[in-house]
N, C-alpha and C positions, 0 to 999 in steps of 0.2 A: 540746303538743309535736308538731311536724310530722313525719310519717313520710316515708320516702324517696319513696313514690309521690306524696304531696302536694307535696313540693319539686319533683319533676319536672313535675307538673301546673302548678304556679305558673310555672315557667320557660317552659313551652310557650306560655302565654298572655300573660305579662308581658314576656318577652324571647324572642320566637320566633326572632329571627335568631341567637341564641347557643346554641340547643339542638342537641346532637350526637346522631346516630343511628348504629347499626351499619351497616356497608356492606351494601347490598342491601335496606334497609328500604323504599325507594321503588320497588321493582320493581312492574311492572304486575300488577294483580289478575287472576286467571284469569277467563275469560268465563263468564257465567252459563249453566250447562247442567245437565241432569239427571245423576243418578248413573250411573256406568258400566254397572251392571247393567241399569238402566232403558233406557239408550240401546241396548245390545246386544239387549235383548228386542224393542224397537220396530223396530230395523233388520231383525231376523230376520223379523218379521211383514211388513214392507214389501218385503222382497227378493223375495217370490214374484211371479209374473207376474199373478196375479189381483188385481183392485182390491178393497180392503177394503169390507165392508158398513158400514151406518150403525152397527150395534151394535159392530163392531170398532173403528171410529173413536171411538166413545164410550168404549170401554174404554181405548184408547190415551190419549185426553185425560184420563181420570180417573187413569191411572197417573202422569202428570206432575203433575196437580193434588194428588196425595197428598203430594208433597214440599212442605215449608213455603216454599221460596223462590219458588214459582210461584203465580199467581192467574189469574183469568179474563181479565185484561188482557194478560198476556204468554204464556199457555200456547199459544195458537194459532200464534204466530210460531215458537215452539220446535218444534211438531209439523211445520210446513212446512219448517223447517230440517233435519229428519230425513228428509224425503221424498227418495227417490233419483232421481226424474224428474218431468217436468211432468205426466204422466198422474196420478200419485199426488197431486200438489199440487192439481190441478183437482178431483179426487175429494173431497179434504178441504174445499175451498172450497164445493162443492156440499152437503156435509154441514152445514157451518156455516149456509148459507142455509136449508137444510131445518129446522134446529133453531131458526132465528130469531136467530142470533147476528150482531152487527154486525162488519164488518171495519174495521181501523184501518190506519194507515200502515205499521206493522211487517208486518202480514199481506200487504198489497199489495206491499210491497217484496220480501219473501221469494218471493212468487209470481212476480214479474217476473224474479227471478234464476233461477228454475227453468226459464225458457225456454231457457237455455243447456244444460240437461240433457235436452232433449227427445229422445225416441227417434226417430231419423229426421230428415229435412229439414224445416225450418220452412216452413209453408204461408202463402199470402196471408191466410188467416183468422187465423192466429197473429199475423202482423205487424199486422193491423188491431186485434186484441185488445190487443197491447202499446201501440199508439198510443192506443187508447181509454182504457186504464187510466192512461196517463201524462197524457193531456189532463184526465181527471177529477181527478187529483192536483193539477195546476197550477191548475185552476179553484177547488179548495177551499183551496189553500195557495199563497200568493204566494212563499214561500221554503220549501224542503224541508230537512230535517235531513240530515246527512252520510251516515248509513247508507242512508236512502231514496234519496239521490242516487246512491250507489254501486250500489245494486240496479237503479235505473232505467237507469244507464249500461250495465250488463251486458246489459240487454234491448234498449235502443234501438239499440245498435250492431249488432244483428241485422237492423235494418230500414233503409229508405231515409231515415228521419228521424234518422240518427245525428248530424247536426251540432248538434242540440239538446243533445247531451251536453257541448258546450263551455260552454254556459250553466250546466249542472249542475256542471261542474268548478269554475267560479267560485264557486258556492254553497258547495261543500265547503271552498274556501280561506278562507271567512269564519271558520270555527271550527277549522280544522286543515289537514292536508296530505292530499291524495287518496292512496288506496292504489294499489299497483302494478297491481291488477286493472283499475281504472278507466283508468289511463294505457294499459295494454296493449290493452284493448278498443278504445279510440279509435284508437290507432296502427294496430292491425291492420285495422280497418275503413277507415281513411283510405288505407292502401296498397291494399287490395282495391278501393276506389273510384277509385283513380288520383290521389288528392290527396296527393302525396308531401311537399309542404311542411308540411302539417298533421301528417302522420305523423312526420316528423323533429323537428318542434317538440315533439311529445308525448314522443318518445324522449329528447330532450335535457333537457326539463323534468323528466322522470321521474328521470334520473340526478342532476340537480342537487338533487332532493329526497330523495336517498338511497333511491330505489326501483329495483328491478332489472327490466330488460326480460325477458320470457319468450320461449319458443320461437316462439309464434304470431306475435309481431311480426316476428321475423327471417324466418320462413318466408313471411309475407305479402309482405315486401319482395323476397325471392328470386322468388316467383311473379310479382310485379308487374314485376320486371326482365326476366324471361323473355318477357313479352308486349310489352315496349317495343321496337319495331323501330327507332325513331329514336335510341335510346341504346345504346351498347355495354354488353353484360352485364358485361364485365370491369371497367369503370369503376364500375358500381353495386356489384359485389361488393367491390371495393377500398374503396369508401366505407363499406360496412358493417364490414369488417375494421378500417379505421382508426378508426371510431367505437368499436368494442369495445376497441381498444388504448388510445385516449386516455382512456377512462373505466374501465379495468380491469375490463371485463365479459368473463367467460369463456363461450364457447359450449358448449352441452351436446352429448352424444353424438348426440342426435337431429338437431341441426343438422349435425354432422359427417357423419352418414350421408347427409343430403341433398346435402351438398357432394361427397361421394365419388361420388354417382350422377349428377352433372352430365354431360350429353352432351359429346362432344369437339368438336362443331361450334361450341360457344361459345368455343373457343380456350383452354380452361382445363383443366388436369389437376391434380386435388387428390390428395394422398397423405398417408396417416396415417403418423406417424413417432414415434421416441423420441428424447429429448434426454438426453445424458449429464450427469453432474455438472459436467463441464467446459464445458458449454454448446455441445456439438457435436451436430449432427444425425446420427442413425444412418443416414440414407438418402443424403444428399448430402455428408456430412462437412464441411458449412459451419459456421461459428461464429456464435452469436447475439451480438448487441450487449449489452454490460454495462449494468446499471442505473447511471445517473449522476445524483447529486444535487449540483448545483453549489454552490459556496461561498456564493453569495448566497441560494440557496433554503434551504440549511441554516441560515444565520444568521437568516433570517426565521422559520424554524421554531423555533429556539432562543429568539429574543426573544419570540415570541408564546405559547410553551407555558406559561410561568409565569403570565401573566395570564389565559389562556383556560382552563386546566385547574385550577391550584391556587388562584389568587387571583381569586375571583369571588363571586357572591352565595351560592354553596353551599360556601364555604370550610370552614364548621364541619362539613360532612358528610364532609370528607376529612382535614382537619388543623386546627391552631390557629395563630394568628400567632406565638405563642411557639415552637411546635415548628418552624415553617417557618424562623424566624430561627436556631434552633439547628442545623437541617440546612444552611442556607446557610453558617454559620460552619464547620461540619464539612467541607463541600466546599472552602471556601477553604484549609483546612489540608492536605487530603489529595489534591486533584486533581493530575494526571489519572489515569484508570484505563484499563486495556485491556478489561475486561469488568465489567459490573454484573449481579449475580445476584439473582433474586427468591427469597429463602431459603425462604419458606413454600410457594411454588409447587413448588420442588424437593423439599421435605420431604414434601409430600402427594401427590407424583406417583404413589406406589404405594398410595395409600389413606390415609384419615384415622382409621383405627381401630387404629393401632399405637402402640408406646411411644415416648416422647420420645427414647430412645437411638437407635431406628431412624431417626427424623426427623433427628437430628444426624448420623448416619452418611451419610445421603443427601446432605446439604448438604456435609459434609466431603469426600466423594468427588468432587464437582464442583469444589470449591475446589482439591483436590489435583491434579486434572487440569490446571487452568490454572497452578497454582504450578510444576508440573514444566516448563511451557513458559516459565517466568520472566516471567509476566505479573502486572500489578498488578490485584488483585481487590477489588471492593466488594460486600458482601453486605447487602441490605436485608431487614429482618424486622420483627417486632413484639416488644414488651417481654416477652410471655409466653415467648418463646424463651430468655430469660435464666434460666428455671427448668430448662432442659435441662442439668443438671449432668452432664457427661461429658467424657472426654478429647477427644472429637471437637469439642465446643464450644471447648475450650482450643486445639485445633489451628486452628480457624477464627479465633479472636481473635489468635493469634500470627502467622498467615500471610496474613491479609487484613484489610481495613478492614471494620468491622461497625457498622452504624447501625440501631438499633431504634426504630421509631415507637411511638406509643401504641396500645393494643389497639383503640381506637375509630377509628383513622385508617386510610385506605386506603394501601396500600404501593405500588401500581402507579404513581401519579403521581410518587412519590419516585424510583422506579426509572428511569422515562423522563427525568425532569428531570436526574438525575445523569448518565445516558448522554449527553444532549444537551450538558450543561455541560462534560463531559469532552472533547468534540471530535468531529469527523466520523469518526474512525477507531475510536471506542469501540463495542463490541458489548454487547448485553444478553441475558440468559438467562432465558427464561420461556416457558410454553406458552399464556399468555393471548393472545387475539386483539386486545385493546386497541381494540375498535370504539368504545366510548364516548368515549375520549380523541380518537380520530380525528374523531368527529362534532363534538366541542366546538371543534375548531380551525377549523371553517368550511369553506366550499367551496374557497377558494383554497389553503389549506395542508393540507387533508385528503389530497389526492393526493400531496403532497410527503411527508407523514408515512407514508403507505402504502409509498412507494418506499423511504424510509429504513428502515422496519420490515422490508420484504422483504430488504433488503441486510444488516441487522445483527442480526436476531433469531435466536438459537439456542435449542434446546429439548432436554430430556432424553428419550431413548428408553428406556434401561434401564441398570442397573448390574450388571455381571457379578459372579459369586461371588468372583473374584480382585481385585475393586476397580476394574477397568477400566470406563470410562464410555463408553457409546454415545450420541453426540450427533447430533441432526438439524441439519445445517448449512443455511443459507438458500440459495435458488436465486437467484443474483445476475445473472440474465440476462433480457433482454426476450424475450417470446414472440411470434414472427411466423410466418406461413405462408411457406414457401420451396420451392424446386424442387431436383431432383437430377440424375442422370446423363444423358449425351447418347447417343442411338442414332438412326441408324447412326453409327459412329465417324467416318466421313468426311463428316458433314453440314456444309455450308458455313456459316460464321458470317454473320449478317445485318449485323453491325457491331461496333464496339468502343467501350467506355467505360473510360477510364483503363487501357487495355491489356487489359481483360478482354473476351473474345468474347461476343457475344450470339447465341443460337440460337432457332430457331422453337419454339413451344410443343409442337408434335407430336413434337419430337426429345427432349423432356425426360421421363425415366422414372425409376422407382424400382427398385432392385435389392434382392433378398432372398437369404438363405441357403437351403439345401435344406430345413431344418427349418421356416422361416417359410413357404416356398412350400407345404409340405405342409399347413399350417394353412389355406391357401386352396384346398385340394383340388387342388393341382397338384404334379407331379413333374418333375424335370429329365430331358430326353431323353437317351438313351444317346450317349456320345462327345461331349457338349457340354463345351466348355472354359469355365471361369469368366470372366465378362465383366470382373470386377474382383476383386482380392484386397486385403483390408485387414487391419490388425493389430487384434486384439481388445483391449479395455481391461480384461480380467480381470487382476487383480493376482496371483492365486494361480497361474494357468496361462495366461500370454499365448501366443497362437498366431495363425496366419494364418487368415482367414475367407474362404471362397469365396462370391462373390455372383453371382447370375444374374438376367437380365431375363425379362419375360413371354414374349418370342419364343423363349426356350430351354426352355419348359415345355410339358407336355401334361396332359390331365385325368387325375386319379388314378382308377385302377380297383381297387376293393377286392378282396382275395382271398375266395374262397368257402369256407364251412365244409366240412370233410371228416370223414365218419363222426360227425357230431354234435358235432365239436370246433370251437369258435369260434376264428378266427385271432387271434393276439396279436402285440404288438411285443416288443422285447427285454426290456422290463420286466414282461411278463406282463399288460399292459393292452391295450385296443383304442382307437384314436384316432378319435373321431367329432367332428371340428371342424365339419363341415357334414353335412347330411342325406344328401348323395350319397356319403359315405364309409362308410355302413352297408353291410356285405356282403349280397349277395343271399341270401335264405333265412333271415335273422336278424331279430330285432326288438329295439328299444331300450326297456327298461322302467325307470321311474323311481320306483316305489313303494319306500317305506322298509322295510328288513328282508327284501328278496328274497334276498340272498346267503345268509342263514342257512337259508332254506327250500331253496335250491338245493343246498347242501351236505348237507342232511338227506335230500333225494330223490336225490342223486347226479347232478344235472343239471349239465353243463358250462356255465360262464359266464365272462365277462370283464368287468372293471370298465371303464366308459366314461370316457375322458379327453376333456372337451369344450372345454378351453382351458387357459390358464396365467394365474396371478395373482401379484402381488407381495406377499410377506409376509416380515417379519423381514429385509429387505434383500436378498432373492433371489427368483427365479422358482420357482413351485411349481405342479404340475399341479392342475387343478380337476376333480374327479370328480363325475359325475352319473348314477346308475343303473347298470344292467348290460345286457349284450347276450347273448341266448341264441338258440338255433335255434327257428324258428317252430313246429316240431312239439311242443315242450315248453311252449308258452305257456299253453294252457288248463289243463294239469295243474298248472303252477306257480302260476298265479293262483288256482286253486281251493284248493290247499294253503295258499297265503299268506293267503287270506281266512279259512280255518279257524284258522290260527295266530293271526291278529289277534283273532279272536273268543275264542280260548283265553286270550290275554294280557289282553284286556279283562275276561274272567270272573275270572281270577286276581286282577287289581287290585281288582275289586269284592269278591271274597271276603276279600282282605286288609284292605280297608277295613271290611267288616262285622265281621270278627274283632276289629279294633282297637276298634270301637265297643262290641262285646260285652264285651271285656276292661275297657274304661273303666267300663262299667256294673257289672261285677263288683267292681272296685275301690271304686266309690262305695258299693255296697250293703254290702260288707264293712266299709268305714269307718264307715257308719252303725250297723251292728250292734255294732261295737267301742265306738263312742261310747255307745250305749244301755246296753251291758253295764257300762261303767265308771261311767256316771251312776247306774245301779241299785245297783252295789256300793259306791261311795263317797259317794253322795247329794250330788253336786256340784250347786250351784244356778247358774243362768245358762248352762248348757250347751245 
């Protein structure tokens, strides 16, 4: 008689196309690497400035070989992967040659990649070494594997022979898709060398292959644009911004900082701003354009989704033909919906270690939120939800449509399919990013899907004790850079477009309130009138907000301490948004636990506010360290060090006492066991 395991084994080999697995069973296996403790130990040894000796390298190598997953073939590449810089890598290679070990492709590849981690600037000797190692690799191997190609690209793009990387890129495409590091290295070097066509080809191909450009590529383009006198810088910048907008690439704060520091002679003034939920810029009060998915684009997405995501060669990993037919029949009877909810996603939003009653309450709260708005709701879940016997599940069944898939099926494709079939105005409720489904739609419809997802996906933030639901609504507007106010007010317009005046770039500025200017270490001069007054968007307390320009400000001069008392604001803190805001005669300390020692010693201090962050739907101050007078610094730090030592000693004593108590319990237990055995003569104890 066949067991359950034998039946599954037979199905896998006799009928491989009909075998179903749990969702996530095909996730990528983790990279082969040593245990975390081993990695931390080796990194600590290599972090020192001194180069390890031969005995130390031998010890490091043996530590990794002691783990069963490693052998003499792969251990050396693992060690090189842990080296923090080129100097360490070369030292280990010298050790291998000294011991008579042969180097393989993996070792040479890891060494080439370390050239990007060299301390200091690359020399001509380094470049010749890179070219020599690469030439030897090509002489010994007509075609290199993908990993070696990627390592070689990282090194070759540091030299004048970088165009050989294009050939290596084609080798990688034989067996897979190049990683983002390879594309970015080539694009960055191309821009640095003045080959803008190759650079943009790499950038475009990178995005088409679902790889993301990094900061180095954009910074290289900006540097290249600065040096080109025959091309206007504004046109090159707009080309970069248009590229990021077309491919939904968001620039990092590092790029934003570089843009903010652009000199005015380029004719560009960049300003950081905030966008309200209504799509309005807080600087210029202009409105962003809404996301638009045309009817033709939506229809193409709806037609393609079923065959691309649900019906394909992996259909049995998501559903079955019988279940899909049952779902389509269910939709035909119940369409349309206003919102489709991912039941399990909502249920597990607060953790997966709670009772079924809590899960049902979570889903019922979201359903109740939409039912009160008189909306038609569909809830997608799995069949094990049917075991959640409670009045909340009864409420869900009575007030919404409920479809439960098999426990082995994936519910996200059903959620998206139902939302698309219901029409372009239907929203869906889930916190999942849906990246896998976007990828399966292909290059043409992937962007359409992301725009539709950005416009229609809602997610749960929290559920209040009184049952109210806090929901994160989608941001339904395009993100573009734009300009703000005009100064001087009598600046003549340069022309008009559809009745709207056009002004010179040097007349466009950004206004801030008094509080925001203070965060820039600026204060409004006396007797200055606000350049503009706007109405705040605060629902609880709407009011007029006074705005000022940079020409109405002066540098902030911090007050000095008096009699050892640190100056404070109205809230009892001290604002240190910039280093120049630190009062003369004080010092800013950031060690943990200083406030307790200050109170113990009677030293006056003030908690430092270094910025503001957004949390739980509002702005909150960010605290970092304390500010004290300089004359107390040495005494405070000495007492703090002693306090830290005392705390560490107490922790050690507590741990030792716990160990001793455990031994006492063990010995007492053994004595009791021996006594009982001797008294009752039990065998087998």
